[in-house]
N, C-alpha and C positions, 0 to 999 in steps of 0.2 A: 206612654209613647211607643208606637209600634216600631218594628224592625226597619221598615222602609224609611220612616222619618229619621231614625238614628243614622242611617247610611247617608241620607241627604245632608245632615248636619256635620257628619264626620269630615267630609271633604273640605269645606271651607275652614273648619276648625284646624285641620292639619296644615292647611296653607297658612293660616294665621300664626301657628306655632313656628313654622319655618321663617315667615316674614319677620316676626318679632326677634328672632335669634340670628339673623343674618343681615347683610347690607343689600340684599336683593330686593328688587321691586316685586309687587304682589304677583304680577302675571308671570314673572320668571319663576317664582316659587311654585305657582300653579302648574306651569308647563313641566317643571322638573318632577313634581309629584305624579303628574299624569304619565310620564315616561316610566317612573318607578312602578306604578300600579299596572301599567300595561305589561311590563316585564314580569311582574309577579303572576299576573293572570295566565301568561303563557307557560310559566315554569313551575308554579306551585299547584299541584293537582288537588290537594285537599281543600283548598279554599273555593268557596262558591263564586263562580264567574259572574253570576247575576249581581252579587254584592259589589264586586269590583266595578262593573259597568255603571251602577247607580252612583258610586262614590266618584268615579271619574267624571261622569256627567255633571254632578253637583259642583265639582271643582271648576269645570269649564264654565258653567253658568255663573259662578261667583266672580269670574274675571270682569264681567260687564255689569255687575250688580253693585251700585254705589253703597248699598247697605253693608256689603261684605268686603269690598275692595277699598282699603284705606287710601290707596293712591288716588282713586276717584274722589274721595272725600276731600283730600288735600287739593286736588285740582279745582273742585267747587269753591273752596275757600280762596284760593289764589285768584281765580277768575272773577269772583265777586269783589275782591279787593281792587282788581284792575278796573272793573266797571265803576266802582265808587270813585277811584282816582280820576278816571276819565271825566266823570260828571263834575268833580271839584275843579279840575283844570279848565274845563270848558266854561264853567260859571264864574271862574276867577276866585273862588273860595280858597283855593290853594295855588301856590306858585310851583312851577316845575322844580325849582331848587329845593323847596320845602319837602317834596316827596321823592326826590331823586334816589336817595339811599334805599328807602323802602322798596321803591319800584325796581331797582337793580337787584335787590335780594329776591323779590318775588319772581322776577323773570328768570333768575338763575335757578331757583327751585323748580319752576315749571320745566325748564330745559332739562334738568337732571331727571325728572320723572319721565319725560317723553323720550329722551335720547337713550335710555338704558333698557328699553323694552324689547322683549323677544320678538314681538310682532305688533307694530303700530296699528295693524288692522283690527286688533282686539279693541281698539278705542273707536272704531268707526261708528258704532251705534251711539256712543256717548257724544261724540262731536256732531253727528248728524242731527241730534236733537238739541244742540247748543250752538247754532250758527252765529249767535251774537258774540261768542268768544272771539272769533276771527275778526269781526267788525270792531270790537273793543280794542283788540291788539292793533289793528290798522289805524284807528283814530289816535291811540296813544303814540304810535309811531309818527304820525303827522305832527303831534304836539311836542315830540322829543327834540332836544337840541344836542344831546351827546351822541357822538358818532358810534361809540361801542354799544350803546343801548339800541340805537337804530339797527345795528348789525345783528344783535341778539334777537330783536323782534322779527327781522326778516327770516332768521333761522327758524324761529318758532312758527311763523306762517308757513314755511316750507314743510315742517313736520305736520301741520294741520292739513295741508294739501294732500300729503301722502295718506294720512289716516282716513280722510274723507274728501275725495277729489271734487265733490260738489261745492266745496268752499271756493274753488277756483272760479267757477262760473258765477257763483253768488257774489263774490267780491268784484269781479269784472263788471257785472251788471249794476252793482249798487255803489261803486266807488270809482275813484280815478287811479286805482292801484297800479294799473299797467303803466301809465305815464310816470307815476311816482317811482316805480321800480327802475324804469329806464333812467330817470333823472338821478336817482341815488347811485346807480351804477356808474354814470358819468362822473359824479362827484368822487366816488371811491377811486376811480381810475386816476383822476386828477391828483388825489392825495396819495396815490400809490399804496393804499391800504389793502394789504394782501387778503386779510380775513374778510374785509368788507366786500372786496371784488368777488371773492369766491362765493360768499353767501348770496350776493345779488345775482350772480351768474346762474347759480343752481336754482334759485327761486324763479328767475326769468325763464329758464329752460322748462321748468314744470308748467309755468303759465302758458308759454307759446305752444307747448306740445299737447295741451289738454283743453284749451279754450275751443268750444264748439262754434262760437259765433265768428262771423267774418268781421275783421277790423273795419270800422267805418273810416271814411276818408280823412276826417279830422284827426283821428288818432294816428293814422299813418303819416299825415303831414306833420303832426307835432313831433313824432319820433324823428322824422327826417330833419326837422329844423334844429333839433338838439345837437346834430352832428355826432351822435353817439357812435354810429357805424365807423366814422372816421377815427374816433378815439380807440375803438376796439381793434380795428385793423392796424392802426399805428402801434398799439401795444404788442400785437402779434408779431409785427415786422421788426420790433426791437431785437428779438432773437437773442436775449441776454439771460443771465442767471435768474432774474426775477420771474420771467414767464415760465422757466423750466422748473421752478420750485414745486415740489409735490404738495398736493392738497391732502393733508393728513387729518386725523380725527381732531387734533388740536386746532386746526384751522377750520373745523366744521365741514368735514365731508361726512354727512349722515350715513350711518352704516347701512341704511336701506337703499342707498344709491349704489348699484352694482356697476362699477366701471372696470370690471376684471378684463374686458376685451381690449381696453386701451389703458395706457399709463395715466394715472390721475394727477396730471400737472395742470397748472393754471393755463398754460398754452392750449391744452386739449379742451379745457372748459370754455375758453374763449372761442375756439373753433365750433364747439357744440352749440354755443350761443348763436353764432351766425347761422348754423344749420337749422336751429329751431325757429329763428326769426324768418329765414327764407321759406320755411314750410308753410307760413301763413299767406304766401302769395301764390295764387294760381296762374296769374298772367304776368309774364316777364316785363311787359311795359309798365306795370304798376309797382314793380319791385325796385325800390330805391337802393337796396343793398346791391343788387345786380347792376343797376345803372352806375353806381359808384365804382364797382370793381372793373367794369368795362370802359369807364371813362378815363382810361390811362393816358390818352392823348392830352387831356386838359390838366389832370392832377399830377402827372409826371411821377407817379409813385410805383414802387415795386411791391408786388404781392406774392413773391415767390415762396416765402415761408408759409403763407396761407395755402398756396397751391400745393406745395410739397406735403403738408400735413393733411390736406383734403384728399390727396391721392392715397396716402397711407390708410385713411379711414375707408376709402373706396375699396381697398383691398380686403377689408374684413368680410366675414361671412354673414354678418347680421347688421341691422340698422343700429348705429351707436346711440341713437336717441331712445331706444327701447326702454332703457332704465328709467326714463322720465315719463313714459306714457302709462297712464293709470287706467285701470279697467273701470268702466261705468257700472251701474247697478246690475246690468244684464251680463256682466262679465266680459264684455268685448271692449276693444280699444278703438277710439275714433281716429281716423287718419284719411287724408286725401291721397296718400302716396304709399308705396311699399317700402321705400328706403330713402332716407333724407339725403344721403350722399349722392345717390343716383339722381335725385331731383336737383341738387345743387349743380352737379356737373352738367346735367341736361340743360338747366337754365343758362349756364355759362356758354354752352355751345348752341344756344338758340339764336344767337346773333352773329352776323357776319363779322362784327368787330373782333370776335374771338380768333379770327384768322391771324391777326397780328398781336394777339394778347400774350406775347412771350413774357410779359411782366407777371403773369399768373402761373403758366405752365412752361417749365423748361422742357427741352426735347426729351430728356430721359423720363421726366414725369409723364409727358404725353405718351411715350411708348409703354409705360407701365399701365396707363389707362387702357390701351389697346390690348395688352397682355391679359389684363383682368377680364375684359369683355369677351375675348376669345375663350378663355377658360370657362367662364360662366355659360356661354352659348354651347360649349361642348358638354357641360355637366348637367345643365338644367333640362328637365323633361318638357314635352310639348304642352302638358296641362299646368305647368308652373307659370303663373301670371307674370312673375318678375322677369322671365325670359323676354317677354315683349318689351319690358322697360329697357333692357340692355340692347335689344335690337333698335328700338326707337332712338336710343342714345348714340349708337354707332351710325345711324342714319344722320343725325345732327352733326356728328363729328366729321363725317365724310363731306357733308354739305358746307359746313362752316369752319373748316380748318384747312391746314396745308397737307392733309392726308394724301390727296391725289398726287402731290409732288413726291411724297415719301414712299407711299405704298408699303408701309411697314407691315410685315407678316401677311401680305396679301393672299398668299396661297392658303395659309391657315384660315383666314377669314372667309375666303370663298368656299373652303371645305365645310365650314359651319353653315354657310348659306345653302350649299347643295344638300347637306344632311337635312335641313329644315324643309327644303322644297320636296325632298323624297319621302317625307312622312305621309304615307298614303292612307293611314287608318281613318283619319278624320280631318276635316278642314280646320285650319287654325289661322288666326289673324297674323301670326308670325310669318306665314307664307306670303301674305299680301305685303307685309313690310319689306321682306326680302325682294319681292318683284319690283316694288317701287324704287328701292335703292338701286337695283341693277338697271332699271329703265332710265333713271335720272343720271346715272354715272356709268355709261358703257365703258369708260376708260378703265374701270376695274377689270373687266374681262379682257380688254385689248392688251392691257399691260401684262396680264397673266399669260397671254399667248406668246 
């Protein structure tokens, strides 16, 4: 056996030794050894760097090799078991009660393998060639009667979405999973099952944030008929200890969901759910979420907790749904908008009804919106597309709110407008937006005089 072959075998053998003598998953062992060898390569001059490169590469290759990685072998065994159980349940050969214990154990083992990984993207090739795994999980989910098992399966589906986002479109096109997710979320809210609500919200956010297809009218109408939005907003407006409870690892906040920019509470996940759903509507007149929020004259409800938290998210530097948006095979993210909170606030101010919508935005919240917009207009450059979004938003606010009566920070706002109009280097659409605003509302200038 030549030297190169030895080096290729040494890598996986070293990982296996570490794997067998620790409680770590295979890829954690591999990543740890790669760091060790990278350090040695930089700091130990006598060792041949070529040998190190070959060993490190062999370790990397072994992570996605089912012949070397025992975790992949275990996943094969577990998913084959699920496939057989699904067939037995569908044929009537076994009852759900007969296999419930085994099913629970297998789901627990799969979750442990997947939830402790250094990077679930290491599994992308594995899951992309085994799309039936997600389909089998979905079908068992449909056949399940136990709430905690349904919750576990939703969590596993979420992990699959992250490791290979093509599962989202695959299940959307081949199953009724979207309506099923919405239905189970409604049921979990009714039961006030904290774990179940969190798992369903996270899974739905992934779904809404990454589906490329436009929702057909029948799906939109079905979700509307569920009254799910009413249940979600009612839970938000309870404003009690239950919704402010933190979503911890024990409640399944997968480590790959980075919510560092906001506190990971149930309340914030509920808000993110509404933002992700709202992102699927391009026209306000088709948006039943928006219609419900603005129909305050009929439903006599207060949405001030929703409005207050929406304003808090609006004040962030980045889109809070970024953590749910997965890259496609080309490495880009699909989105019809730059920021989900700008879209939601813009949609709310797209209607004249917002003039009297004090049930959503109190005066102080309204002023914070203006403060944020003025700050952004001052800080963003002419070539930043999102500046146009903020200008379009202030246009809607001036047109469809009581701003003309208040004129809050009008001098600062006009200063931003003048700065944009005086950008002479090149033409921008922002200048057109400013001219339209000033031509439609000359009161802005008159009041300033």
